[in-house]
C-alpha positions as a Markdown table, in Angstrom:
| # | Residue | x | y | z |
|---|---|---|---|---|
| 1 | Met | 0.0 | 0.0 | 0.0 |
| 2 | Gln | 2.9 | 2.3 | -0.6 |
| 3 | His | 0.9 | 4.1 | -3.3 |
| 4 | Glu | -1.8 | 5.2 | -0.9 |
| 5 | Arg | 0.8 | 6.4 | 1.6 |
| 6 | Asp | 2.6 | 8.4 | -1.1 |
| 7 | Trp | -0.7 | 10.2 | -2.1 |
| 8 | Thr | -1.4 | 10.9 | 1.6 |
| 9 | Val | 2.0 | 12.6 | 1.9 |
| 10 | Tyr | 1.3 | 14.8 | -1.1 |
| 11 | Arg | -2.2 | 15.7 | 0.1 |
| 12 | Asn | -0.9 | 16.6 | 3.5 |
| 13 | Trp | 1.9 | 18.6 | 2.1 |
| 14 | Met | -0.6 | 20.6 | -0.1 |
| 15 | Asn | -2.9 | 21.2 | 2.8 |
| 16 | Ser | 0.1 | 22.3 | 5.0 |
| 17 | Met | 0.9 | 25.0 | 2.3 |
| 18 | Gly | -2.4 | 26.6 | 3.0 |
| 19 | Val | -4.3 | 25.8 | -0.2 |
| 20 | Ser | -8.1 | 26.5 | -0.3 |
| 21 | Pro | -10.2 | 24.4 | -0.6 |
| 22 | Tyr | -8.8 | 21.7 | 1.5 |
| 23 | Val | -7.5 | 18.7 | -0.6 |
| 24 | Asn | -9.3 | 15.4 | 0.3 |
| 25 | Arg | -9.0 | 13.4 | -2.8 |
| 26 | Ile | -6.1 | 14.3 | -5.1 |
| 27 | Tyr | -7.7 | 13.0 | -8.4 |
| 28 | Asn | -10.9 | 15.0 | -7.9 |
| 29 | Asp | -9.6 | 18.1 | -6.1 |
| 30 | Leu | -6.9 | 19.0 | -8.6 |
| 31 | Thr | -9.0 | 18.7 | -11.8 |
| 32 | Asn | -9.7 | 22.5 | -12.2 |
| 33 | Gly | -6.1 | 23.6 | -11.7 |
| 34 | Leu | -6.8 | 26.0 | -8.8 |
| 35 | Ile | -4.8 | 24.1 | -6.2 |
| 36 | Ile | -1.9 | 23.7 | -8.6 |
| 37 | Phe | -1.9 | 27.5 | -9.3 |
| 38 | Gln | -2.0 | 28.3 | -5.6 |
| 39 | Leu | 1.0 | 26.0 | -5.0 |
| 40 | Tyr | 3.0 | 27.6 | -7.8 |
| 41 | Asp | 2.2 | 31.0 | -6.3 |
| 42 | Ile | 3.1 | 30.0 | -2.8 |
| 43 | Ile | 6.4 | 28.5 | -3.8 |
| 44 | Lys | 7.4 | 31.4 | -6.2 |
| 45 | Pro | 5.2 | 34.4 | -5.6 |
| 46 | Gly | 4.0 | 36.3 | -8.6 |
| 47 | Thr | 4.3 | 33.3 | -10.9 |
| 48 | Val | 0.5 | 33.1 | -11.5 |
| 49 | Asp | -1.4 | 35.9 | -13.3 |
| 50 | Trp | -4.7 | 35.5 | -11.2 |
| 51 | Lys | -6.5 | 37.8 | -13.6 |
| 52 | Arg | -6.3 | 35.0 | -16.2 |
| 53 | Val | -7.4 | 32.2 | -13.8 |
| 54 | Ile | -11.1 | 31.2 | -13.7 |
| 55 | Gln | -12.0 | 30.9 | -10.0 |
| 56 | Lys | -15.8 | 30.6 | -10.4 |
| 57 | Phe | -16.9 | 28.2 | -13.2 |
| 58 | Asn | -20.0 | 28.7 | -15.4 |
| 59 | Lys | -22.2 | 25.6 | -14.9 |
| 60 | Met | -22.9 | 25.2 | -18.6 |
| 61 | Arg | -19.1 | 25.6 | -19.6 |
| 62 | Met | -17.6 | 24.0 | -16.5 |
| 63 | Met | -15.9 | 21.1 | -18.2 |
| 64 | Met | -14.4 | 23.2 | -21.1 |
| 65 | Glu | -13.2 | 25.9 | -18.6 |
| 66 | Lys | -11.5 | 23.3 | -16.4 |
| 67 | Ile | -9.8 | 21.7 | -19.4 |
| 68 | Gly | -8.7 | 25.1 | -20.7 |
| 69 | Gln | -7.4 | 26.2 | -17.4 |
| 70 | Cys | -5.3 | 23.1 | -16.9 |
| 71 | Arg | -3.6 | 23.8 | -20.3 |
| 72 | Gln | -2.4 | 27.3 | -19.4 |
C-alpha cells in the first residue's frame, strides 16, 4: 500500500501549504487547476497571473473551462 501512503504525503503537504479548498481526494480536487496554481504562487510568488485564472466556473461551460485552465 505504498501508493496510498505516497498520495497521503502529497495531500498533507498541499494542505500544509495553506491551499483552499482543503484537498481530500487528489484526483478529484486537482481537476480544475486552482490548487496547482496556488502551490505555484506559494512556492514562487508572482508566478500566477490571477486575472487569467477562472475561479468561479460557469455551470454550462464548466468542463471546457477546467480543461482550458489546466492547459495554461
